[in-house]
C-alpha positions in Angstrom: 52.1 -142.4 22.1 53.7 -144.6 24.6 50.5 -144.8 26.6 48.6 -145.9 23.4 51.1 -148.7 22.8 50.8 -149.9 26.3 47.0 -149.9 26.3 46.5 -151.8 23.0 47.5 -155.4 22.5 49.9 -156.3 19.8 48.3 -156.3 16.3 45.3 -154.2 17.4 44.7 -150.9 15.6 41.0 -150.3 16.3 41.5 -147.1 18.3 44.1 -145.8 15.8 42.2 -146.5 12.6 38.4 -146.9 13.1 37.9 -148.0 9.5 39.7 -151.2 10.3 37.6 -152.0 13.3 35.3 -155.1 13.0 31.6 -154.5 12.7 30.0 -154.5 16.1 27.6 -157.5 16.4 24.2 -156.7 18.0 23.9 -157.8 21.6 20.9 -159.9 20.9 22.3 -161.9 17.9 21.1 -165.6 18.1 23.4 -168.1 16.4 20.7 -170.8 16.6 18.2 -168.8 14.5 21.0 -167.8 12.2 21.8 -171.5 11.6 18.1 -172.3 11.0 17.8 -169.5 8.4 21.0 -170.6 6.8 19.7 -174.2 6.5 16.4 -172.8 5.0 18.4 -171.0 2.4 20.4 -174.1 1.7 17.2 -176.1 1.3 15.9 -173.5 -1.2 19.1 -173.6 -3.2 19.0 -177.4 -3.2 15.4 -177.5 -4.4 16.1 -175.0 -7.2 19.3 -176.9 -8.2 17.4 -180.2 -8.2 14.5 -178.8 -10.2 16.9 -177.2 -12.7 18.8 -180.5 -13.2 15.6 -182.5 -13.7 14.3 -179.9 -16.1 17.5 -179.8 -18.1 17.5 -183.6 -18.3 14.0 -183.7 -19.6 14.7 -180.9 -22.0 17.8 -182.6 -23.4 15.9 -186.0 -23.6 13.2 -184.4 -25.6 15.7 -182.7 -27.9 17.5 -186.0 -28.5 14.3 -187.8 -29.4 13.2 -184.9 -31.7 16.6 -184.9 -33.4 16.5 -188.6 -33.9 13.0 -188.5 -35.3 14.0 -185.7 -37.8 17.0 -187.8 -38.9 14.9 -190.9 -39.5 12.3 -188.8 -41.4 15.0 -187.2 -43.6 16.4 -190.6 -44.3 13.0 -191.9 -45.3 12.3 -188.9 -47.5 15.7 -189.5 -49.3 14.9 -193.2 -49.8 11.3 -192.5 -51.1 12.6 -189.8 -53.6 15.3 -192.2 -54.8 12.7 -195.0 -55.4 10.3 -192.6 -57.1 13.0 -191.4 -59.5 14.1 -195.0 -60.2 10.5 -196.0 -61.0 10.1 -193.0 -63.3 13.4 -193.8 -65.1 12.3 -197.5 -65.5 9.0 -196.2 -66.9 10.8 -194.0 -69.4 13.0 -196.9 -70.5 10.0 -199.2 -70.9 8.2 -196.5 -73.0 11.3 -196.0 -75.2 11.6 -199.7 -75.8 7.9 -200.0 -76.7 8.3 -197.2 -79.3 11.5 -198.8 -80.7 13.7 -195.9 -79.7 15.8 -198.0 -77.4 17.0 -201.5 -78.1 16.4 -204.5 -75.9 18.2 -204.9 -72.7 21.3 -207.0 -72.4 20.2 -208.0 -68.9 17.3 -210.5 -68.9 15.1 -211.5 -66.0 15.9 -208.3 -63.9 13.2 -206.1 -62.6 
């Protein structure tokens, strides 16, 4: 074992435990083409992220407008029902006064 310790630098265990050895890079690996492919991947990720952000913004904008419109519509329906019921009640009161069932109003000049 003394000859193994002399042949290996300190901290190297590649010959003792091959599972810990780094992966051998191919001899024809081109870092320039790797960088180009990496930037292409980054461009695709950027385009997908930008498209998703724009789509989410449009979706949320439409959702806000639809919710606002539904709220306005519900408020209008409540107002219209209230006015219709008020008009029906005033009609019942007028009919009761015409038949003599209900006495005259203490409030005059109010419509």
